[in-house]
N, C-alpha and C positions, 0 to 999 in steps of 0.2 A: 598561585592562580592555576587554573586548569584550562584545558582546551576541550571545547564541545566537539565530539566526533560523530559524524554521520556521512552518508554518501552525498557527495557534493553535486550530483546530477540535478538537472532542472526538472524535478519531479515533486509533485504535491506532497506526498507522504514524507519525503526526506526534508523538504523545506519547512515542515511543521516544527522541526527541532529548534531553530533559533526563535521562531515565533512563540513557542510555548515555554522553553526553558529560560530564555532571557526575561520572561515575565515572572516566572515563579522563583528563579534563582538569579536576581539581578546582581551584577558585580562579581559573579563567580568565574566568568569565562573571559579568556584573553585569546585573541586570534592566534597568537604565536606562543601560547602557554606551553611550557615544557615539563615533562616528567610525570604529570598527572593527566589522564585522559578520561573524560566523561562520555561514555558510550550511550547514546540516546535511542530515539525511535528508528526502527528499521531492522532488516534481517542482516545485521553486520557482524555477528559474532564469529563468522567464519573467516573474517579478515582482521580480527582483533589483535592477533599476534604481531602485526606490523607496527603497532604502537609500542614504543619502548618506554618502560616505566610502569607506574601504577595505573590500573584501569578500573574505573568505577562503572558498573553496568546498571543502567536504569531503564528498564522496560524493553531492552533490546531483544531481538529474536534471532532465529536461524532458519534457513531455507534448506532443509534436508533433501537429499536426492538430486541436487543440482550443483555439483562441486565447481563446475566451470563458471557458474554465476554467483554462487554464495560461499564458495570456499569450503574449508574444513574446520571443524571445531579444534581449539587448542588442546594439546595433550597435557600441558602444564598450566594449572589455574592458580598457581601460587601468587602471581602478581595481580590478581583480580579481587575486587571487593564487589560482590554481586548483591545489590540492593533489591533488584527484582528483574525477572525476565518476562517476556511477553505472555507466555501461557504454559500450561502443564506439559505440552509435548516438548518444548525446548527445555523445560526444567528436568524432565525425565532423561533426556539425552545427556545432560550434564551431571545428573545424579543429585539434583537438589530436592529438598522437601517442599511442601506446599506453602511454606512461609516465604518462599523466594520467587513466587510468581503472583501476579495480579491480573493484568491485561495490558493491552497496548497503551503507551503513554499518551496517545492522542485523546484519550478520555479526559485528560486534564483541560481540554477546551471548554468543558462544561463548568469549570471553575473560573473561567476568565470573563471579563466584561466585554463580550464581543459586540461590536457596533454593526449590526446588520439591518439594512433597510428592507422592510417587508414589501412584497409585491405579489400579484396573483400567482398561485402555485401551478406548476405543470410537471409532467413526467420528464425526468432527466436521464441522460445516458452518458456513461463515462468509461472509455476504454482504458486498458493498461498502457503505460507509457511505451512499452515495447511493441505494442500492437498499433499504436496510433498512426504510424507512418505507412502502414500496409495499404490503406485505402482511405477514401474520403468519408470518415464517420460523420462529419458535419452535414454532408449531403443526405446521408441516410436519415439523420435526425430531422432535417427539413421535410423529407418525404413523409415521415411519420408524424410530424407536428410536435416533436419533442425538443427539449432544450439540450444542446450539446455542451458537455463539460470536458475540457482538455486537461489532462493531468499535468501539463506543462504551464498552465496559467498560474498566476500568483495565488498565494494562500488566501488573500483577502477575496479575490474574485471567485475562487472555488467554494469558499465558505458561504459566500452570498448566494451562489447558485444552488448549492445543496440545501441550504436553509429554506430556500423558496421553491423546493420541489415537493410535489405531492408524494412521490417516491422516486428512488434512484435505481436504475438498472445499471449495474457496474461490473466491470472486469477488474478494476483497480481495487485492491484490498483496502487501501486507506480511504477510498471513496465510501466503502461500506462502513468502515470504522467511524469515520466522521459523521456519516448519515446517522448511524446508531447513536453517536454521542449527541447529535442535535435532535434526536428523537424523530428522525425522518425514516420511514420504512424503506427497505432496499431489497433488491433482487440480484443475486450473483449470476454471472454468465461467464463462459469461457469461449473465446473465439479463435485463439491461437495457442501454440505450445509454449508460449512464454510464461504461462501461469504456473506457479509453484503451489500445489495443493497442500503441502505440509504446513506452510506458514498460514494459509487460510484456516486450516483445521486447528492449528495451534491457537489462533486468536478466537475463532468460533467456540472452541472448547472453554476458553476463559470466560465466555459470556453464556455458556450452556446452550449453544446453538449447534445444529447439525449443518455441515457444509454440503449442499447438494446443488451444484450450479446447473444451469441450462447450457447446452452446447450449441453454438452457432457453427455454420460451415465456414471454413477459412475463405476469405475473399481478398483478392489482390488487385491493386490498380494496374493499369497497363504497364507502367514503369516497373513496378515490383514483379509483375508476371513475367516481363521480359528478363529481369534479373534472375528470377527463379529458373526459367527455361535454360538460360545460359549456364547457370551454376549446376543444376541437376542433370541436364541432358547434354551439356557441353556443346550446344548448338549455336552457331552464329547466325545472325539474321541474314535473310536473302535466299537461303537454300530451300528446296522443296520440303524437306523433313521439318525444318524450322517453321515454315508457313503452316504445315499441317498441325504440328503441336500447338502453335499459336492459336489457330482457329478452334481447336478442341478446348484449349485453355480458356479462351474467351467465352465459348459456349457454356463451359462449366461455371465460370464466374457469374454469368447472367443468371444461371439457375440458382447458384448459391445466394445471390443478392435477393432474388424473389423469395426463396425459402427462408432466408434470415428475416426478412420483413414480415413474412407470415407468422413465423415463430414468435418474434418480438411482440407482435400484436396480440398473440394468444397468451403469452406469459404476463403481459403488462396489465395485470388485474390485481386488485387489493388482496385477494385471497392468496396470492403467491408471495406476498412480501414477508420479509424477515424484520424482526425488531426484538431486542432483548427485553426481558421482563423489567418493568420499572423498578421493582424492589431490588433485583440483582444489580441493575445498573447503578442505583444509588449506593449499594454496598461496595461495588468495585471502585466507584469514584471516591468514596470515603477512604477506602484502603489505599488508593493511589495518592490521595492528599496526605495521608499519614506517612507514606513513604517519603514524600517531599520533606515533611517535618522531621522525620528520622534522619534523612540525609543532612539537613541543616544543623541538627544537633551533633551529629557525628563529625561534620566538617564545618565548624563555625567559621564564618568568613573573617571575623575579626582576628582569628588566630592564624589565618593562612591555611594552606593545604600542604601537608608534609608528604613527601614522596615515600 
């Protein structure tokens, strides 16, 4: 038996792993499986060396340029069996040929019998998990008349919301990936420095799309603004300088809020949306399904998985 490895945070993209792979590979995984590790969806290759024993890579990616967040690639790949990585940029860093990348494994959702109830479609907005706590995105969506999607909601809820979107404005990469998989147009944006452009470009390249996001002005809630002032300026509340910086910060936040709403209204038109070509999408889905079949032939469940 093997253990399914992915980032265990409460994040939509990561939670797709058990949702997808327990469907396509039933019986393969054991929570406390030892010796063989199946690395699935996510930018997790920079931390793969922490898994002792054999490591099977299936659509995993890397987030280059952000070592503190995504780690560093292994120097020794002898314990890895790479079935596929997320895209051509990850493959190039490792030195793999084109046979070893397809796209993100979330495309497999298109091969699953999803039970999604249809309802009237509306524009949806989805921040990155690392940005969600900075301010009230849901309030922004109410003011715009859009549907808010939290990346911390359950897989089933997020899938239902994306499927019932006319299009999705998203900072979360797996929001875009799943929208594309469900054939819902999407628009990328960046609001904070938590976004890693390498992994976005890696996936977009796999779908022959150019990554050119719209940039929003950073906005912080009163609580986060206070934390930022204390952290950056080392100012404790109550002093004259703190009150001055606070007043200037609040003024800037009001400006950014208005500017962001204006920009979002301007970009949220059909002409700005992304969607991979149908023929390429079907090709990538077929390739990924073939990778699943190749994996099952290479590691037949009835024979067990050898280290």
